[in-house]
VOPAGU-2260 file (C-alpha; in pm, 1 decimal, decimal comma):
REM VOPAGU-2260
SITE   aa  ch    i         X         Y         Z
SITE  UNK   A    0     387,5    -808,3    1064,1
SITE  UNK   A    1     100,7    -921,3    1287,7
SITE  UNK   A    2     -40,1    -570,4    1320,4
SITE  UNK   A    3     -17,9    -461,9     957,7
SITE  UNK   A    4      -1,7    -780,8     753,1
SITE  UNK   A    5     325,2    -664,9     595,7
SITE  UNK   A    6     645,7    -868,4     612,0
SITE  UNK   A    7     934,6    -637,1     697,5
SITE  UNK   A    8    1289,1    -713,7     583,2
SITE  UNK   A    9    1545,1    -518,8     786,4
SITE  UNK   A   10    1903,4    -433,1     694,8
SITE  UNK   A   11    2150,8    -224,2     893,1
SITE  UNK   A   12    2488,3     -95,2     781,6
SITE  UNK   A   13    2755,7     124,3     929,7
SITE  UNK   A   14    2877,8     133,1    1286,5
SITE  UNK   A   15    2590,1     133,0    1536,1
SITE  UNK   A   16    2576,6     455,6    1735,1
SITE  UNK   A   17    2379,4     562,8    2038,5
SITE  UNK   A   18    2147,0     849,4    1951,6
SITE  UNK   A   19    1956,9    1093,7    2166,4
SITE  UNK   A   20    1619,5     951,3    2273,2
SITE  UNK   A   21    1433,8    1240,8    2107,5
SITE  UNK   A   22    1597,0    1162,3    1773,8
SITE  UNK   A   23    1525,5     792,0    1821,0
SITE  UNK   A   24    1157,2     853,9    1889,9
SITE  UNK   A   25    1112,9    1079,7    1585,4
SITE  UNK   A   26    1291,4     831,5    1356,5
SITE  UNK   A   27    1083,4     544,9    1496,3
SITE  UNK   A   28     756,6     735,9    1441,6
SITE  UNK   A   29     850,8     812,2    1080,5
SITE  UNK   A   30     923,8     442,4    1028,7
SITE  UNK   A   31     595,3     346,8    1193,9
SITE  UNK   A   32     392,4     583,4     973,6
SITE  UNK   A   33     573,5     476,0     656,4
SITE  UNK   A   34     501,1     108,1     726,7
SITE  UNK   A   35     140,5     193,0     806,4
SITE  UNK   A   36     116,1     367,4     469,1
SITE  UNK   A   37     260,3      59,2     295,8
SITE  UNK   A   38     -13,9    -152,0     455,5
SITE  UNK   A   39    -295,1      95,8     382,3
SITE  UNK   A   40    -211,1     227,8      37,6
SITE  UNK   A   41      48,0      24,9    -154,6
SITE  UNK   A   42    -119,6    -311,3    -188,5
SITE  UNK   A   43     218,4    -468,2    -108,2
SITE  UNK   A   44     260,7    -738,4     154,3
SITE  UNK   A   45     632,3    -687,5     196,0
SITE  UNK   A   46     855,5    -389,2     279,2
SITE  UNK   A   47    1229,2    -333,9     308,2
SITE  UNK   A   48    1371,3    -116,8     584,4
SITE  UNK   A   49    1732,2      -6,9     555,0
SITE  UNK   A   50    1906,0     182,7     834,0
SITE  UNK   A   51    2257,7     314,2     795,2
SITE  UNK   A   52    2488,6     551,8     972,1
SITE  UNK   A   53    2769,4     719,1     785,1
SITE  UNK   A   54    2955,6    1047,9     809,9
SITE  UNK   A   55    2738,6    1184,5    1089,1
SITE  UNK   A   56    2411,0    1106,8     915,5
SITE  UNK   A   57    2144,2     849,9     988,9
SITE  UNK   A   58    1969,3     726,2     674,2
SITE  UNK   A   59    1641,5     537,5     691,0
SITE  UNK   A   60    1483,2     398,5     373,3
SITE  UNK   A   61    1146,2     224,9     362,9
SITE  UNK   A   62    1073,9      56,2      29,6
SITE  UNK   A   63     772,6    -126,0    -106,2
SITE  UNK   A   64     696,8    -283,7    -442,5
SITE  UNK   A   65     330,7    -185,6    -446,8
SITE  UNK   A   66     117,6      54,2    -650,7
SITE  UNK   A   67     353,2     347,7    -609,0
SITE  UNK   A   68     278,1     715,6    -626,6
SITE  UNK   A   69      52,9     861,5    -889,6
SITE  UNK   A   70     257,9    1059,6   -1141,2
SITE  UNK   A   71     247,4    1430,4   -1063,0
SITE  UNK   A   72      96,9    1384,4    -717,3
SITE  UNK   A   73     265,7    1449,2    -386,8
SITE  UNK   A   74     186,9    1233,4     -84,0
SITE  UNK   A   75     -38,4    1416,6     158,7
SITE  UNK   A   76    -246,4    1354,8     464,2
SITE  UNK   A   77    -190,6    1405,2     834,4
SITE  UNK   A   78      54,0    1116,6     862,5
SITE  UNK   A   79     274,7    1253,9     584,7
SITE  UNK   A   80     256,7    1604,2     733,2
SITE  UNK   A   81     367,3    1464,1    1070,4
SITE  UNK   A   82     654,1    1273,4     903,9
SITE  UNK   A   83     775,2    1591,6     732,5
SITE  UNK   A   84     751,0    1787,7    1057,1
SITE  UNK   A   85     952,2    1525,5    1244,6
SITE  UNK   A   86    1225,2    1534,9     978,3
SITE  UNK   A   87    1234,4    1915,5     992,7
SITE  UNK   A   88    1252,1    1917,5    1373,7
SITE  UNK   A   89    1564,7    1703,7    1348,8
SITE  UNK   A   90    1721,2    1922,4    1079,7
SITE  UNK   A   91    1680,0    1639,7     831,7
SITE  UNK   A   92    1496,3    1571,6     509,0
SITE  UNK   A   93    1219,2    1341,0     393,4
SITE  UNK   A   94    1160,7    1231,7      35,4
SITE  UNK   A   95     898,8    1014,4    -133,2
SITE  UNK   A   96    1043,6     861,0    -448,1
SITE  UNK   A   97     893,4     632,4    -709,1
SITE  UNK   A   98    1067,8     297,7    -732,1
SITE  UNK   A   99    1170,6     174,8   -1076,2
SITE  UNK   A  100     945,6    -121,7   -1148,0
SITE  UNK   A  101     668,2       4,1    -919,0
SITE  UNK   A  102     644,0     100,2    -557,7
SITE  UNK   A  103     769,8     377,8    -336,7
SITE  UNK   A  104    1083,5     458,2    -140,9
SITE  UNK   A  105    1057,0     684,8     161,9
SITE  UNK   A  106    1397,0     835,7     248,5
SITE  UNK   A  107    1464,1    1000,0     583,8
SITE  UNK   A  108    1803,2    1167,4     633,9
SITE  UNK   A  109    1893,1    1301,3     978,3
SITE  UNK   A  110    2218,3    1453,3    1103,6
SITE  UNK   A  111    2341,2    1261,9    1408,1
SITE  UNK   A  112    2611,0    1344,2    1654,3
SITE  UNK   A  113    2744,3    1015,5    1787,6
SITE  UNK   A  114    2741,4     993,8    2163,0
SITE  UNK   A  115    2889,8     645,9    2195,3
SITE  UNK   A  116    2953,4     344,7    1978,4
SITE  UNK   A  117    2745,5      43,7    2080,8
SITE  UNK   A  118    2910,1    -297,0    2104,3
């Protein structure tokens, strides 16, 4: 919040699982870039981050209620390219979706093999 001027609301669901550090770093960097994009491009001062683990998949959603994507345009730029590459390296997917009512939802889906359940 101090760095970007965006209030982040965080929600987690599903059983927490330990993940490989490489996966953790890639997921964190996607989150970091998505929040940076909220601050730079959306005009929103608030974002929602939702992390869930279910059926061997880690799902990360970053949502804002800002300007949203221009119809017919795909997000681009080095940061978006890097986000897509990170998702691909993990065998996952990355989507940029318009939010009903304005804004954007970035969805990262990554297959995870649980190594241990955290208490």
